[in-house]
C-alpha positions as CSV (number, residue, x, y, z in Angstrom):
1,M,238.5,231.6,-177.2
2,T,241.2,229.1,-177.6
3,K,240.8,225.3,-177.6
4,K,242.5,225.2,-174.2
5,D,239.8,227.4,-172.7
6,D,237.1,225.2,-174.3
7,D,238.7,222.1,-172.7
8,H,239.0,223.8,-169.4
9,G,235.3,224.8,-169.4
10,Y,234.3,221.3,-170.4
11,C,236.3,219.7,-167.6
12,K,234.8,222.2,-165.1
13,R,231.3,221.3,-166.2
14,R,232.0,217.6,-165.9
15,R,233.3,218.1,-162.4
16,I,230.2,220.0,-161.4
17,I,227.9,217.3,-162.9
18,R,229.9,214.6,-161.2
19,R,229.7,216.3,-157.9
20,L,226.0,216.9,-158.3
21,V,225.4,213.2,-159.2
22,F,227.5,212.2,-156.2
23,A,225.5,214.4,-153.9
24,I,222.2,213.1,-155.2
25,V,223.3,209.4,-154.8
26,F,224.7,210.2,-151.3
27,F,221.4,211.8,-150.3
28,I,219.4,208.8,-151.5
29,I,221.7,206.4,-149.7
30,L,221.3,208.4,-146.5
31,I,217.5,208.3,-146.8
32,L,217.5,204.5,-147.5
33,L,219.9,204.0,-144.5
34,A,217.6,206.1,-142.2
35,I,214.6,204.0,-143.3
36,L,216.5,200.8,-142.7
37,I,217.6,201.9,-139.2
38,V,214.0,203.0,-138.3
39,W,212.6,199.7,-139.6
40,L,215.2,197.6,-137.7
41,V,214.5,199.5,-134.5
42,L,210.7,199.8,-134.7
43,R,209.7,197.0,-137.0
44,P,206.4,195.7,-135.7
45,T,206.0,192.2,-134.2
46,K,202.6,190.7,-135.0
47,P,200.1,190.5,-132.1
48,R,199.6,187.2,-130.2
49,F,196.2,185.6,-129.8
50,Y,195.1,182.9,-127.4
51,L,191.9,180.9,-127.1
52,Q,191.5,180.7,-123.3
53,D,188.2,178.9,-123.1
54,A,185.4,177.6,-125.3
55,R,182.3,175.7,-124.7
56,V,179.2,174.8,-126.8
57,V,175.9,175.5,-125.0
58,D,173.8,174.3,-128.0
59,F,174.6,171.9,-130.8
60,N,171.9,170.4,-133.0
61,L,171.9,168.8,-136.4
62,S,168.6,168.7,-138.4
63,A,167.5,167.7,-141.8
64,P,168.4,168.5,-144.5
65,N,172.0,169.2,-143.4
66,L,171.3,172.2,-141.2
67,L,173.3,173.0,-138.1
68,S,172.2,175.2,-135.1
69,S,174.9,175.9,-132.5
70,T,175.9,178.4,-129.8
71,L,179.4,178.7,-128.6
72,Q,180.8,180.8,-125.8
73,I,184.5,181.6,-126.2
74,T,187.2,183.6,-124.5
75,I,190.0,185.1,-126.6
76,S,192.8,187.3,-125.5
77,S,195.2,189.4,-127.6
78,R,198.6,190.8,-126.5
79,N,200.6,193.5,-128.2
80,P,204.3,192.4,-127.8
81,N,205.7,195.7,-129.1
82,E,207.4,198.2,-126.8
83,R,207.1,201.3,-129.0
84,I,204.3,200.4,-131.4
85,G,200.6,200.5,-130.8
86,I,197.9,198.7,-132.8
87,Y,194.6,200.0,-134.1
88,Y,192.1,197.1,-134.6
89,D,189.7,198.6,-137.1
90,R,187.8,195.4,-137.7
91,L,187.8,191.9,-136.1
92,D,185.2,189.4,-137.2
93,V,185.1,186.2,-135.1
94,Y,183.5,182.9,-136.3
95,A,183.6,179.2,-135.8
96,A,184.6,176.7,-138.5
97,Y,184.5,173.0,-138.9
98,K,186.8,171.4,-141.5
99,N,187.3,174.8,-143.2
100,Q,183.6,175.5,-143.4
101,Q,182.2,178.5,-141.5
102,I,179.4,177.2,-139.2
103,T,178.4,180.4,-137.4
104,P,177.8,184.0,-138.5
105,A,180.7,186.3,-137.8
106,Y,180.6,188.3,-134.5
107,S,182.1,191.8,-134.9
108,I,184.3,193.0,-132.1
109,P,184.1,196.8,-131.8
110,G,187.2,198.6,-133.0
111,L,189.8,199.5,-130.4
112,Y,193.4,200.7,-129.8
113,Q,195.8,198.4,-128.1
114,G,198.8,200.1,-126.5
115,H,202.3,198.9,-126.0
116,K,202.4,195.5,-124.2
117,D,198.6,195.8,-123.6
118,I,196.4,192.7,-123.3
119,D,192.7,192.7,-124.3
120,V,190.2,189.9,-123.6
121,W,186.8,189.2,-125.3
122,S,184.1,186.7,-124.5
123,P,181.6,186.7,-127.3
124,Y,178.9,184.2,-128.1
125,L,179.0,182.7,-131.6
126,S,175.6,181.6,-132.5
127,G,174.1,180.3,-135.8
128,S,170.6,178.9,-136.5
129,F,169.9,176.4,-139.3
130,V,173.2,177.0,-141.1
131,P,173.5,174.9,-144.3
132,I,176.5,172.6,-144.3
133,A,177.9,170.1,-146.8
134,P,176.3,166.6,-146.5
135,Y,179.7,165.0,-145.8
136,L,180.3,167.4,-143.0
137,C,176.9,166.5,-141.5
138,T,178.0,162.8,-141.5
139,S,181.4,163.7,-140.0
140,L,179.8,165.8,-137.2
141,T,177.5,162.9,-136.4
142,Q,180.4,160.5,-136.2
143,D,182.4,163.0,-134.0
144,E,179.4,163.4,-131.7
145,A,179.1,159.6,-131.4
146,N,182.8,159.4,-130.6
147,G,182.5,162.0,-127.9
148,F,184.8,164.7,-129.3
149,L,184.7,167.6,-131.7
150,F,187.6,169.6,-133.3
151,L,186.7,173.1,-134.3
152,Y,188.6,176.3,-135.2
153,V,187.8,179.7,-134.0
154,K,188.9,182.2,-136.7
155,I,189.3,185.9,-136.8
156,D,189.4,188.0,-139.9
157,G,190.1,191.7,-139.7
158,R,192.2,194.8,-140.4
159,L,194.7,196.7,-138.3
160,R,197.0,199.7,-138.4
161,W,200.3,200.3,-136.7
162,K,201.0,203.4,-134.6
163,V,204.5,204.8,-134.0
164,G,204.4,208.1,-132.1
165,S,202.0,210.3,-134.1
166,W,202.5,208.3,-137.3
167,I,199.8,205.7,-138.3
168,S,200.3,203.2,-141.0
169,G,197.9,202.1,-143.7
170,H,195.6,199.1,-143.3
171,Y,197.0,195.6,-143.0
172,H,194.9,192.4,-143.2
173,I,195.1,190.1,-140.1
174,F,193.9,186.5,-140.0
175,V,193.9,184.4,-136.8
176,E,193.2,180.7,-136.4
177,C,192.7,179.1,-133.0
178,P,192.2,175.3,-132.6
179,A,189.6,174.1,-130.1
180,F,189.4,170.4,-129.1
181,L,186.0,169.9,-127.4
182,T,184.6,166.9,-125.6
183,F,180.9,166.0,-125.0
184,D,180.0,166.1,-121.3
185,N,177.7,163.1,-121.3
186,K,177.2,163.4,-117.5
187,A,175.8,166.8,-117.8
188,G,173.6,165.7,-120.6
189,G,174.6,167.9,-123.5
190,P,177.0,170.8,-123.6
191,I,180.4,170.3,-125.0
192,I,183.4,171.4,-122.9
193,R,186.8,172.2,-124.1
194,F,189.8,170.7,-122.4
195,Q,191.0,173.1,-119.8
196,Q,194.2,174.4,-121.4
197,M,194.9,177.6,-123.3
198,S,195.3,177.2,-127.1
199,T,197.9,179.3,-128.9
200,C,196.6,180.8,-132.2
201,S,198.4,181.2,-135.5
202,V,198.5,184.8,-136.7
203,E,199.1,186.1,-140.2
204,V,199.5,189.8,-140.9
């Protein structure tokens, strides 16, 4: 075998390897491009939550720094996606005052929310003799004397996205809904929220 034949064989092998590498790179680019297109077309928009109504039917502070309360709330959720459904596997709802949870969590049963669907829940959030920080007890007493109370209704849960027959893994969802309440002194006790829907912040 001459040196010319060796050089020819080496060049041929290099061309084959070069074409193989090019084909692999091209295939990877096609896959990445397809994933990008699917994501741009079907990327999920996080659900929207609204606090439609809230009132406190029982609210009592007792020593030492214990709070008993019962709230009735109405929350709605809307799936804004046209092609993507949402599985809510867990939704725990509770009330908080100045970042401290003041009621045990109420668990909303798991459900599937279809495209553009709206779901509404009206749970009672009730807690008896819940320990709170001393400074919060003082703050609550002052708020009650001033005739107003600012709470947050919070939701902590997990969801999955559904596109056709494909279902994603679990994602954490956290919802925070402000509720400004006023004491109804004429009625002698319960607290009534201003009659306006509150838009909630949503993190997924």
